[in-house]
C-alpha positions as CSV (number, residue, x, y, z in Angstrom):
1,M,-97.5,45.0,-93.6
2,I,-99.4,42.9,-91.1
3,G,-100.8,39.8,-92.7
4,C,-99.2,40.4,-96.1
5,D,-97.4,37.8,-98.3
6,C,-96.3,40.1,-101.1
7,N,-92.7,39.9,-102.5
8,V,-91.6,42.9,-100.4
9,C,-93.1,41.8,-97.1
10,R,-91.4,38.3,-97.6
11,S,-88.2,39.7,-99.2
12,P,-84.9,38.3,-97.9
13,D,-83.3,41.7,-98.6
14,P,-83.0,43.3,-95.1
15,R,-83.4,46.7,-96.7
16,D,-87.1,45.7,-97.5
17,Q,-87.7,45.3,-93.7
18,R,-88.8,48.8,-92.8
19,L,-89.8,50.5,-89.6
20,R,-91.4,53.9,-89.2
21,S,-89.7,56.9,-90.8
22,S,-87.4,59.0,-88.6
23,I,-83.9,60.4,-88.6
24,Y,-81.3,60.8,-85.9
25,I,-78.8,63.7,-86.3
26,E,-75.4,63.8,-84.5
27,T,-73.2,66.9,-84.6
28,P,-70.0,67.9,-82.6
29,E,-72.2,69.9,-80.2
30,C,-75.4,67.9,-79.7
31,S,-77.7,65.1,-81.1
32,W,-81.4,64.9,-81.7
33,V,-84.1,62.8,-83.3
34,V,-86.7,63.9,-85.6
35,D,-90.0,62.2,-84.7
36,T,-90.4,59.4,-82.2
37,G,-92.5,56.8,-84.1
38,T,-94.0,53.6,-82.7
39,D,-90.7,51.9,-83.4
40,F,-88.5,54.5,-81.7
41,R,-87.3,52.1,-78.9
42,T,-86.4,49.3,-81.4
43,Q,-84.6,51.8,-83.6
44,A,-82.6,53.3,-80.7
45,L,-81.5,49.9,-79.5
46,R,-80.6,48.7,-83.0
47,E,-78.4,51.9,-83.6
48,D,-77.0,51.9,-80.0
49,I,-78.1,55.5,-79.5
50,R,-76.7,56.7,-76.1
51,R,-77.5,60.4,-76.4
52,V,-80.5,62.6,-77.4
53,D,-80.4,66.2,-76.5
54,A,-83.7,67.2,-78.1
55,V,-86.6,65.9,-80.2
56,V,-88.0,67.8,-83.2
57,F,-91.5,66.8,-84.5
58,T,-92.8,67.1,-88.0
59,H,-96.5,66.5,-87.1
60,S,-98.6,64.5,-84.7
61,H,-99.8,61.5,-86.7
62,T,-99.6,58.3,-84.8
63,D,-96.7,56.8,-86.7
64,H,-94.6,59.8,-85.7
65,I,-95.2,60.3,-82.1
66,M,-96.2,57.1,-80.3
67,G,-92.6,56.3,-79.2
68,F,-92.5,59.6,-77.3
69,D,-92.4,58.1,-73.7
70,D,-89.3,56.1,-74.6
71,L,-87.4,59.4,-74.5
72,R,-87.5,59.0,-70.7
73,R,-84.1,57.2,-70.8
74,F,-82.5,60.3,-72.4
75,S,-84.5,62.8,-70.4
76,H,-83.3,61.2,-67.2
77,A,-79.7,61.6,-68.4
78,R,-80.2,65.3,-69.1
79,G,-82.8,66.2,-66.4
80,S,-85.5,67.2,-69.0
81,M,-86.1,66.8,-72.7
82,P,-86.4,69.8,-75.0
83,V,-89.3,69.2,-77.4
84,Y,-89.7,71.4,-80.6
85,A,-93.0,71.3,-82.5
86,S,-95.4,73.6,-84.2
87,P,-98.3,75.0,-82.0
88,E,-100.7,72.4,-83.4
89,T,-98.4,69.5,-82.9
90,M,-97.5,70.6,-79.4
91,R,-101.1,70.8,-78.5
92,D,-101.6,67.2,-79.6
93,L,-98.5,66.0,-77.8
94,E,-99.7,67.7,-74.5
95,R,-103.1,66.0,-75.0
96,V,-101.9,62.6,-75.8
97,F,-99.1,62.5,-73.4
98,R,-100.8,64.6,-70.6
99,F,-99.2,62.3,-68.0
100,A,-95.8,63.7,-69.0
101,F,-96.5,67.3,-69.6
102,N,-98.9,67.9,-66.7
103,T,-97.3,66.2,-63.8
104,S,-95.8,67.1,-60.5
105,N,-94.4,63.6,-60.0
106,P,-90.8,63.9,-58.8
107,V,-89.7,60.4,-59.9
108,P,-86.5,61.1,-61.6
109,Y,-86.6,58.6,-64.4
110,Y,-90.0,59.8,-65.8
111,L,-90.0,61.8,-69.0
112,K,-89.9,65.6,-68.3
113,P,-90.6,67.4,-71.6
114,E,-89.5,71.0,-72.1
115,P,-91.8,72.5,-74.7
116,H,-90.5,74.8,-77.4
117,I,-92.9,76.2,-80.0
118,I,-91.5,76.4,-83.5
119,D,-92.5,79.8,-85.0
120,G,-89.4,80.2,-87.3
121,P,-85.8,79.1,-87.7
122,F,-83.9,78.0,-84.5
123,K,-80.6,76.4,-83.7
124,L,-79.5,73.3,-81.9
125,G,-75.8,73.7,-81.3
126,E,-74.3,75.2,-84.5
127,T,-77.1,73.8,-86.8
128,L,-79.8,76.1,-88.1
129,I,-83.1,74.4,-88.4
130,T,-85.6,76.0,-90.7
131,P,-89.2,74.7,-90.7
132,L,-90.6,73.9,-94.1
133,P,-94.4,73.9,-94.1
134,V,-95.8,71.6,-96.7
135,P,-99.2,70.1,-97.4
136,H,-99.9,66.5,-96.2
137,G,-103.3,65.9,-97.6
138,D,-105.6,68.4,-95.9
139,S,-102.9,69.1,-93.2
140,I,-99.9,71.3,-93.1
141,V,-96.9,69.7,-91.5
142,N,-93.3,70.7,-91.1
143,G,-90.4,69.5,-93.1
144,Y,-87.0,70.9,-92.1
145,L,-83.9,72.3,-93.7
146,F,-80.7,71.6,-91.7
147,S,-77.8,74.1,-92.3
148,R,-74.3,74.6,-90.9
149,A,-71.9,77.4,-91.7
150,D,-74.3,78.7,-94.4
151,Q,-74.3,75.3,-96.1
152,R,-77.6,73.7,-96.9
153,L,-77.0,70.1,-95.8
154,I,-80.3,68.2,-95.5
155,A,-83.8,68.9,-96.4
156,Y,-86.2,66.5,-94.7
157,L,-89.7,66.2,-96.2
158,S,-90.9,62.9,-94.8
159,D,-94.7,63.4,-95.2
160,C,-96.0,65.6,-98.0
161,S,-98.4,65.5,-100.9
162,A,-96.8,68.5,-102.7
163,V,-93.9,70.8,-102.3
164,P,-94.7,74.5,-103.1
165,D,-92.3,76.5,-105.2
166,E,-91.2,78.7,-102.3
167,I,-90.0,75.6,-100.4
168,V,-88.2,74.3,-103.5
169,E,-86.4,77.7,-103.6
170,Q,-85.5,77.5,-99.9
171,I,-83.9,74.1,-100.3
172,S,-82.4,74.5,-103.9
173,Q,-79.2,72.5,-104.4
174,V,-79.1,71.1,-100.9
175,K,-76.6,68.4,-100.4
176,A,-79.2,65.7,-99.5
177,L,-82.9,65.8,-100.1
178,I,-84.8,63.2,-98.0
179,I,-88.4,63.1,-99.4
180,D,-91.6,61.2,-99.2
181,A,-92.1,58.7,-102.0
182,L,-94.7,56.2,-100.8
183,R,-95.2,54.1,-104.0
184,D,-95.7,54.4,-107.8
185,K,-99.4,54.6,-107.5
186,P,-100.8,58.1,-106.5
187,H,-102.0,58.6,-103.0
188,P,-104.1,61.5,-101.5
189,T,-101.6,62.4,-98.7
190,H,-98.2,61.3,-99.9
191,L,-96.0,61.8,-103.0
192,S,-95.7,59.0,-105.5
193,V,-92.3,58.0,-106.9
194,G,-93.0,60.1,-110.0
195,Q,-94.0,63.1,-108.0
196,A,-91.0,62.9,-105.8
197,L,-88.7,62.7,-108.8
198,E,-90.3,65.8,-110.2
199,V,-89.7,67.7,-107.0
200,A,-86.1,66.4,-107.0
201,S,-85.5,67.7,-110.5
202,R,-86.6,71.1,-109.3
203,V,-84.5,71.0,-106.1
204,R,-81.4,69.7,-107.8
205,A,-79.9,68.2,-104.7
206,E,-76.5,66.4,-104.8
207,A,-78.4,63.2,-103.7
208,T,-82.0,62.4,-103.1
209,Y,-83.2,59.7,-100.8
210,F,-86.8,58.4,-100.8
211,T,-88.4,57.7,-97.4
212,H,-91.8,56.8,-95.9
213,I,-92.0,54.0,-98.4
214,A,-95.0,51.5,-98.6
215,H,-94.6,47.8,-99.3
216,E,-95.5,48.3,-102.9
217,L,-92.0,49.7,-103.6
218,P,-89.2,47.2,-103.3
219,Q,-85.6,48.2,-102.6
220,S,-84.7,46.7,-106.0
221,A,-86.6,49.5,-107.7
222,E,-83.7,51.8,-107.1
223,S,-82.1,50.3,-110.2
224,R,-84.6,52.2,-112.3
225,L,-84.1,55.6,-110.7
226,P,-82.1,58.3,-112.3
227,A,-78.5,58.9,-111.1
228,G,-78.3,60.4,-107.6
229,A,-81.7,59.1,-106.5
230,H,-81.8,56.4,-103.9
231,I,-84.3,54.4,-101.9
232,A,-83.4,54.9,-98.3
233,Y,-83.4,51.9,-95.9
234,D,-83.3,51.4,-92.1
235,G,-79.9,52.1,-90.7
236,L,-78.7,54.2,-93.6
237,K,-76.0,56.7,-92.5
238,I,-75.1,59.9,-94.4
239,N,-72.0,61.8,-93.4
240,F,-71.0,65.4,-94.0
């Protein structure tokens, strides 16, 4: 947090040094990123990411889209960049990044987005991606379920203030639940730790990882979580 001297902001634990929430998924067929936040360039350099075949967006809030133009490096390698988003999110992307979507500029290293509207499940390689609409305050945003060979591998719900029963049923017993858990104190647009744990108890995932964490929640708080629940940290890798 800018200008903050709290214990987390001054923590020597590198896991307390958090950039914006995002995930990168690599499969035998292709690789993609979910959201391009303000820190996307820094994250891609840190993790030495060399390939992005597509980008999938949860929603269009600033902390999830403002690294969009840094996809140009990967777009140049491919010739274009497939962009998957809900109609509302795509509309916002096209407005904010009009220079990329509405251009006839032939410069080869510019970002060339290839829009794909999400209106149901779709596939990237052999991975089935199922949108999970959840409330985020007064908005509805997309989480995602990632499945392969009929196995529910990851449910990603980075921004939500509740998880409806029908979504819980869709992701029941997923291998990894990655879920919003901003802090202990309630918040109008994000789940608290207690609320996230309640959702996790209904989902019954093999492992649960908290993300989109505020500076009120230190990494050391993981010691008080129930078995199977973890506080995610920048650079965490999960293999299946």
